[in-house]
N, C-alpha and C positions, 0 to 999 in steps of 0.2 A: 580490442573493441572496448569502447568506453560506454558505461551504463550510468544513467542517472537514476537514483533510487529515492523514492519518497515514501515516508511512513506516516500514516495518519492514525492517531489514537482517538478512539471514540468510546463513550460510555453508553451502555444500553439502559433502557428504562428499569430493568430489574436489577441494576447494580453491577452487572458484569462489565468488563472492559474488553474491547477488541481492537486489534491493530490491523490496518489494511496496508499492505505494502504494494507499491506500484514500481514499475521499472520502465525505462525508456531508453532505447538504443539510439545512438547518433544517427540521424537521418529519419527517425520516426517523428511523426507530428504529435502523436498522442501517447499518453502513458497507458500501459497495459497492467491489469491487475495480476500481481504475482501470487498473492495468497492472503488469507485472513487468519490471524492468530487470535484465538479466544483465550482470555485469562480469567 
């Protein structure tokens, strides 16, 4: 099975950064949120 993975990096107002990872399986129309990584 092939997965498309998308990672978005964002910076919060208090100076922290977070990464949101999304995945999408073939046949799906939308991305699903896989997890949030706070750094």
